[in-house]
VEXLOFI-521425 format. One record per atom (N, C-alpha, C): x, y, z; residue in three letters. Coordinates in steps of 0.2 Angstrom, whole numbers, plus 5000, padded with zeros to 4 digits. Example, Ala and Ser with C-alpha at 12.3 -4.5 7.8 and 13.67 -1.06 7.14 Angstrom:
2
506649725039ALA
506249785039ALA
506649845039ALA
506449895035SER
506849955036SER
506450005039SER
***
This chain:
279
491148095205UNK
490248075207UNK
489748065203UNK
489548015204UNK
488947985197UNK
488248025200UNK
487748025196UNK
487148055198UNK
486748015203UNK
486847945204UNK
486647895210UNK
486847925216UNK
487447925214UNK
487847965223UNK
487748035224UNK
487648085219UNK
487648155221UNK
486848185223UNK
486348115221UNK
485648125222UNK
485148085226UNK
485648035230UNK
485347985235UNK
485248015238UNK
484448015241UNK
484348035247UNK
484748035254UNK
485048085258UNK
485448075266UNK
484848035270UNK
485248025275UNK
484948005281UNK
484648065284UNK
484048055288UNK
483748125292UNK
483648175288UNK
483348165281UNK
483248195276UNK
482948275278UNK
483048335275UNK
482548385277UNK
482548435271UNK
481948435267UNK
481648465262UNK
481648535263UNK
482148565260UNK
482148645259UNK
481948675253UNK
481448715252UNK
481348765247UNK
481848775241UNK
482448805245UNK
482948815241UNK
483148785238UNK
483148715240UNK
483548665236UNK
483348655230UNK
482548655228UNK
482448635225UNK
482348675218UNK
482748745217UNK
483148775211UNK
483748755210UNK
483948705214UNK
484848685212UNK
484748685205UNK
485248665201UNK
485548645197UNK
486348625195UNK
486248575198UNK
487148555200UNK
487448515193UNK
486848495189UNK
487248475181UNK
487348535177UNK
486948595177UNK
487048635172UNK
487648665172UNK
488148675168UNK
488648705165UNK
488548765169UNK
489348785169UNK
489548845173UNK
489848875167UNK
489748945164UNK
490048975159UNK
490049055162UNK
490549095160UNK
490749155160UNK
490549205154UNK
489949195150UNK
490049235144UNK
489449275146UNK
488949275152UNK
488249295152UNK
487849275149UNK
487849205147UNK
487449165144UNK
486749165146UNK
486149185141UNK
485549165147UNK
485249105146UNK
484649075152UNK
484249035155UNK
484148985148UNK
483949035144UNK
483848995139UNK
484348935133UNK
484948955135UNK
485448925131UNK
485648865134UNK
485548865142UNK
485548795146UNK
485148755146UNK
484348775145UNK
484048725144UNK
484048695137UNK
484248725132UNK
484148705126UNK
484848645126UNK
485348655129UNK
485848605130UNK
485648545135UNK
485448565139UNK
485048505144UNK
484548475140UNK
484048505137UNK
483848445132UNK
484148415127UNK
484448435122UNK
485248385119UNK
485448345122UNK
485748335128UNK
485948305132UNK
485548245135UNK
484948285137UNK
484348225139UNK
484248175132UNK
484248195126UNK
484048175121UNK
484848135121UNK
485248125121UNK
485748075118UNK
485748025125UNK
485548035131UNK
485447995137UNK
484847945134UNK
484347965130UNK
483647925130UNK
483847875124UNK
484447905119UNK
484647855114UNK
484947785117UNK
485447805123UNK
485647755126UNK
485247725132UNK
484947745134UNK
484147705137UNK
483947655133UNK
483847675128UNK
483247645122UNK
483847585121UNK
484047585122UNK
484547535116UNK
484647475123UNK
484847485130UNK
484647455135UNK
484047415135UNK
483447455134UNK
482847455135UNK
482847395129UNK
482947395125UNK
482847345120UNK
483347285122UNK
483647275125UNK
484247235127UNK
483747185133UNK
483247225137UNK
482947205143UNK
482447165141UNK
482047205136UNK
481547185131UNK
481547105131UNK
482147105126UNK
482347035123UNK
482646985126UNK
482947015134UNK
483146955138UNK
482646945142UNK
482146955144UNK
481546935146UNK
481546895154UNK
482146935157UNK
482346915164UNK
482346955169UNK
482647015170UNK
482547065172UNK
482147105172UNK
481847135177UNK
481247215177UNK
481547265182UNK
481147335177UNK
481547365180UNK
480747425184UNK
480647475188UNK
480147485192UNK
480547565193UNK
480047625190UNK
480347695191UNK
479747715195UNK
479947745201UNK
479247775204UNK
479447845204UNK
478847895204UNK
478947965204UNK
478447985209UNK
478748035214UNK
478248065218UNK
478448125220UNK
478148165223UNK
478148245223UNK
477448265223UNK
477448335225UNK
477048375226UNK
476548385219UNK
475948405219UNK
475648435213UNK
476148475208UNK
476048465202UNK
476348525198UNK
477048485198UNK
477348455203UNK
478148425201UNK
478348415196UNK
477948365190UNK
478148375184UNK
478348285183UNK
477848255189UNK
477948155187UNK
477648165179UNK
477148205175UNK
476948175170UNK
477448215164UNK
477748255166UNK
478248305161UNK
478948245161UNK
478948225167UNK
479648175166UNK
479448115163UNK
478848085162UNK
478748025159UNK
478748055153UNK
478448105150UNK
478348105143UNK
479048105140UNK
479548155144UNK
480048175143UNK
480648115142UNK
480648065146UNK
481148015144UNK
480547965140UNK
480047955139UNK
479947905136UNK
479247915129UNK
479347975128UNK
478847985123UNK
479347985118UNK
479947985117UNK
480547985111UNK
480447915107UNK
480447925101UNK
480347865099UNK
481047795098UNK
481647815102UNK
482047765104UNK
481747725112UNK
481347745114UNK
480947685120UNK
480447655115UNK
480447575115UNK
479947555112UNK
479347555117UNK
478747565116UNK
478247555119UNK
478147475122UNK
478147425117UNK
478147355118UNK
478447335125UNK
478847365129UNK
479447365134UNK
479147385141UNK
478547445140UNK
478547495143UNK
477947485146UNK
477747515152UNK
476947525155UNK
477047575161UNK
476547635160UNK
476447675164UNK
476047685167UNK
475847695173UNK
475247685178UNK
475347725183UNK
474547765182UNK
474547845187UNK
474147825193UNK
474247835199UNK
473747805204UNK
473647855207UNK
472647865206UNK
472547915208UNK
472147895215UNK
471647915218UNK
471247885224UNK
470947825224UNK
471047785228UNK
470747715226UNK
469947725225UNK
469847675220UNK
469047665218UNK
468847605225UNK
468047615225UNK
467747585231UNK
467947505231UNK
468347455224UNK
468447415222UNK
468947405227UNK
469447465225UNK
470247435228UNK
470147455235UNK
469947485238UNK
469547495245UNK
469447435249UNK
469147375244UNK
468847325247UNK
469447265249UNK
470047305245UNK
470847245246UNK
471347295252UNK
471647265253UNK
472447285256UNK
472647355251UNK
472947385256UNK
473147445249UNK
473747435245UNK
474147375244UNK
474747375241UNK
474247305236UNK
473747285236UNK
473547255231UNK
473447285223UNK
473247345222UNK
472947375216UNK
473747395213UNK
474247415218UNK
474847425216UNK
475247355213UNK
475047285218UNK
475647245213UNK
475247205206UNK
474747235206UNK
474547225199UNK
474747245193UNK
475347315195UNK
475647355190UNK
476347345191UNK
476747285194UNK
477247305194UNK
477547255187UNK
478147275186UNK
478447255180UNK
478547175178UNK
478047155172UNK
478547095172UNK
479247095168UNK
479447015167UNK
480147005164UNK
480147025156UNK
480647085157UNK
480747115152UNK
480647185152UNK
480147195155UNK
479747275156UNK
480147325159UNK
479747385159UNK
479847445162UNK
479247455165UNK
479147475170UNK
478447505174UNK
478647565176UNK
478447625175UNK
478247685179UNK
477647705184UNK
477947715189UNK
477347735193UNK
477247815195UNK
476847845191UNK
476547925193UNK
476147915200UNK
476547945205UNK
476247895210UNK
476347845212UNK
476247815219UNK
476247745219UNK
475947725226UNK
476247675228UNK
476047655235UNK
476047705241UNK
476447735238UNK
476747805245UNK
476147845245UNK
475647845241UNK
475047905241UNK
474547855249UNK
474647795248UNK
474147755254UNK
474647785261UNK
475047825261UNK
475247835268UNK
475247895270UNK
475347935265UNK
475648005263UNK
474848035265UNK
474448025261UNK
473948045262UNK
473248045266UNK
473347985268UNK
472947975275UNK
473248005282UNK
473947995281UNK
474248015286UNK
474248095288UNK
474048135283UNK
473948175282UNK
473548205285UNK
473048175283UNK
472248195284UNK
471948175290UNK
472548125295UNK
472248105301UNK
471848045300UNK
471848005294UNK
471447935294UNK
472047885298UNK
472447895299UNK
472747825300UNK
473147895306UNK
473547825312UNK
473747885317UNK
474747865316UNK
475047875321UNK
475647865318UNK
475847795319UNK
475547765323UNK
475647675325UNK
475547645316UNK
474847655314UNK
474747625308UNK
475247655301UNK
475447715301UNK
475947725296UNK
476747705297UNK
476947665304UNK
477547645305UNK
477447575302UNK
476747555304UNK
476647495301UNK
476647485293UNK
476347515289UNK
476347535283UNK
476947535281UNK
477447575284UNK
478147595282UNK
478447525283UNK
478547485286UNK
478747405286UNK
478347355283UNK
477747355279UNK
477747345274UNK
477747345269UNK
477747415266UNK
478147425260UNK
478647405260UNK
479147425265UNK
479947375266UNK
479847315262UNK
479347285266UNK
479547205264UNK
479147185257UNK
478647245255UNK
478347225247UNK
478947235243UNK
479247285244UNK
479847325239UNK
480547255239UNK
480747225247UNK
481047155247UNK
480947115241UNK
480247095241UNK
480047065238UNK
480047055231UNK
480047125229UNK
480047135222UNK
480747145219UNK
481347165223UNK
482047155222UNK
482347085223UNK
482047035227UNK
482246975227UNK
482046935220UNK
481346955219UNK
481346935211UNK
481346965205UNK
481846975205UNK
482247025198UNK
482147075198UNK
481647145201UNK
481447195200UNK
482047245203UNK
482347295198UNK
482747315199UNK
482347385202UNK
482447435208UNK
482047485209UNK
482147545208UNK
481947595206UNK
482247685206UNK
481547725210UNK
481647735216UNK
481247805218UNK
481647875216UNK
481147905215UNK
481448005212UNK
480748025215UNK
480948085221UNK
480548125221UNK
480948185220UNK
480248215215UNK
480548275212UNK
480248335218UNK
480848365218UNK
480648405223UNK
480648485222UNK
479848505222UNK
479748565218UNK
479848615225UNK
479748685223UNK
479748755229UNK
479148765229UNK
478648795235UNK
478248815237UNK
477848855231UNK
478448915230UNK
478548975224UNK
478248955217UNK
478648875216UNK
478548865207UNK
477948825208UNK
477648805213UNK
477048775212UNK
476348835212UNK
476448895215UNK
476048925213UNK
476148955207UNK
476648965204UNK
476748995198UNK
476448925192UNK
476348865194UNK
476348815188UNK
475548805190UNK
475348825196UNK
474748815196UNK
474148865191UNK
474548945195UNK
474348975191UNK
474148985183UNK
474848935180UNK
474748945171UNK
474148895170UNK
473948845175UNK
473448815171UNK
472748845174UNK
472948915178UNK
472248955177UNK
472048985172UNK
472748995170UNK
472749055165UNK
472549025158UNK
472748965158UNK
472948935152UNK
472148895150UNK
471748905145UNK
471048855144UNK
471348805143UNK
471948795139UNK
472148725136UNK
472248665141UNK
472548725149UNK
472848685155UNK
472148655161UNK
471648705158UNK
471148695162UNK
470848625166UNK
471048565161UNK
470948485163UNK
471548485168UNK
471948505169UNK
472648475172UNK
472248515181UNK
471948575181UNK
471948605189UNK
471348565191UNK
471548545198UNK
471048525202UNK
470948565208UNK
470448585210UNK
470248625217UNK
470748585222UNK
470548505223UNK
470948485227UNK
471648505228UNK
472148535223UNK
472648535223UNK
472948625230UNK
472248645229UNK
472348685233UNK
472348695240UNK
472048635243UNK
471948615248UNK
472648575252UNK
472848535246UNK
473448505248UNK
474048565249UNK
474048625246UNK
474348675247UNK
474448705254UNK
473748705256UNK
473848745263UNK
474048705266UNK
474248615267UNK
474548575270UNK
475148565270UNK
475748615267UNK
476348615261UNK
476848575267UNK
476748625273UNK
477348605278UNK
477048515282UNK
476448505280UNK
476348425284UNK
476548385278UNK
476548395271UNK
476748345268UNK
477248335266UNK
477648395267UNK
478448385266UNK
478648355273UNK
478548365278UNK
478748315283UNK
478448255284UNK
477948245279UNK
477848185279UNK
478348125273UNK
478348175267UNK
478748145264UNK
479448135267UNK
479948155271UNK
480448165273UNK
480348115278UNK
479748085282UNK
479848015284UNK
479847965281UNK
479447965276UNK
479347915271UNK
479747895267UNK
480247935266UNK
480847915262UNK
481247895268UNK
481447935273UNK
481847905278UNK
481847835281UNK
481147805280UNK
480847755283UNK
480947675277UNK
480947715269UNK
481047645266UNK
481547675261UNK
482247695262UNK
482647715258UNK
483147655260UNK
483247595255UNK
483347565256UNK
484047545250UNK
484647505250UNK
485047485244UNK
484647465239UNK
484347435241UNK
483847395235UNK
483347425231UNK
483047475237UNK
482647525233UNK
482747575235UNK
483147615233UNK
483447695234UNK
483047735232UNK
483047805237UNK
482747845236UNK
483147905233UNK
483047945229UNK
483347995224UNK
482948065227UNK
483248115228UNK
482948195228UNK
483248225223UNK
482748255216UNK
482948275213UNK
482548355212UNK
483048405212UNK
482848465213UNK
482448475206UNK
481748515205UNK
481248515200UNK
481148565198UNK
481148625203UNK
480948705199UNK
481248685191UNK
481648675191UNK
481848665181UNK
481548605179UNK
481248605175UNK
480948555170UNK
481648525167UNK
482048565164UNK
482448525158UNK
483048495164UNK
483148535167UNK
483748515172UNK
483448435175UNK
482748445178UNK
482448385183UNK
482548325176UNK
482148335171UNK
482348275165UNK
483048245165UNK
483448285164UNK
484248285163UNK
484448205169UNK
484448245175UNK
484548205181UNK
484148145180UNK
483448135182UNK
483048075180UNK
483348045176UNK
483548055171UNK
483748025163UNK
484447995166UNK
485048025169UNK
485647985171UNK
485547945176UNK
485047965182UNK
484747885186UNK
484747835181UNK
484347845177UNK
483847795175UNK
484347745170UNK
485047785166UNK
485347765161UNK
485747725167UNK
486347765173UNK
486747725176UNK
486447675179UNK
485647675181UNK
485447595185UNK
485447545180UNK
485047575174UNK
485247515168UNK
485747485167UNK
486347515164UNK
487047505164UNK
487347465168UNK
487147465179UNK
487347435182UNK
487047375183UNK
486347345178UNK
485947285179UNK
486347235173UNK
486847285169UNK
487347215166UNK
486947175161UNK
486547215156UNK
486147185153UNK
486447155148UNK
486247105144UNK
486547085137UNK
485847055131UNK
486047035125UNK
485747015122UNK
485646945122UNK
485146915121UNK
484946815125UNK
485546805120UNK
485446735121UNK
485846685114UNK
485246665109UNK
485546665101UNK
485146645099UNK
484746565100UNK
484246545095UNK
483946495098UNK
484046435094UNK
484546435090UNK
484746405084UNK
485446425084UNK
485746375080UNK
486446395078UNK
486346425073UNK
486446495070UNK
486346545065UNK
486646525060UNK
487246515060UNK
488046495057UNK
487546455051UNK
487246395052UNK
486946355050UNK
486146345046UNK
486046425048UNK
485446425044UNK
485446475038UNK
484946455031UNK
485046495027UNK
484346525023UNK
484146595021UNK
483646625021UNK
483846615013UNK
483146565011UNK
483046545003UNK
482846595002UNK
***
């Protein structure tokens, strides 16, 4: 079973805290090896996958035909920033063919348009990989939890998102949507680390504590969102994210398998190179 089959969101998804700590790709051994050894191996394996992703990304950029959109969603501290750094900060990935966008609360100008307006401006162009750190799903999840939209409007927005993603797919964009599934206990640990470390204070937002109080409501909202928009052309994957190294390994596998399935190739030369001579 490949990663896309293993981690594809099932129908009638139920997000359970105990599943966030699973490490199904971690090698099992009987020699009592400590967790640090497993993490070191996962970092090495992830680096190997990134090398392969980098080769395919160069093909994608050179061909200037296909496009790839990676959507990262998850609760606060689930690792959206960390996953992006782990996969794309290495030298094998060319920044020329990559664009990462983080979506925070909409500005006044953005609120003056439909909620998909600001998102559409950042979808990938031909030959590009776009990474969404949060995405158009925030404009359904958050207002639903806060009570700013009712059930009827929530369903209407999911229908609009399905149409939006189908349009992207039909015009050459391959879509990969990843929910980074973190447990409530792990989130508590990571939030406390931000409070304890002065160099991480900039990451801490008191609003995260307000959202934490509504944990169960957000989990149910995510379940509904994923069920409503999980499609063959825009699949959702559920990635256990309590382990950072294992999380990165899974997402790297998902991305590599997706890019291999895109059947990328080098473009034909612009001239008969056999007749070209460099003087």
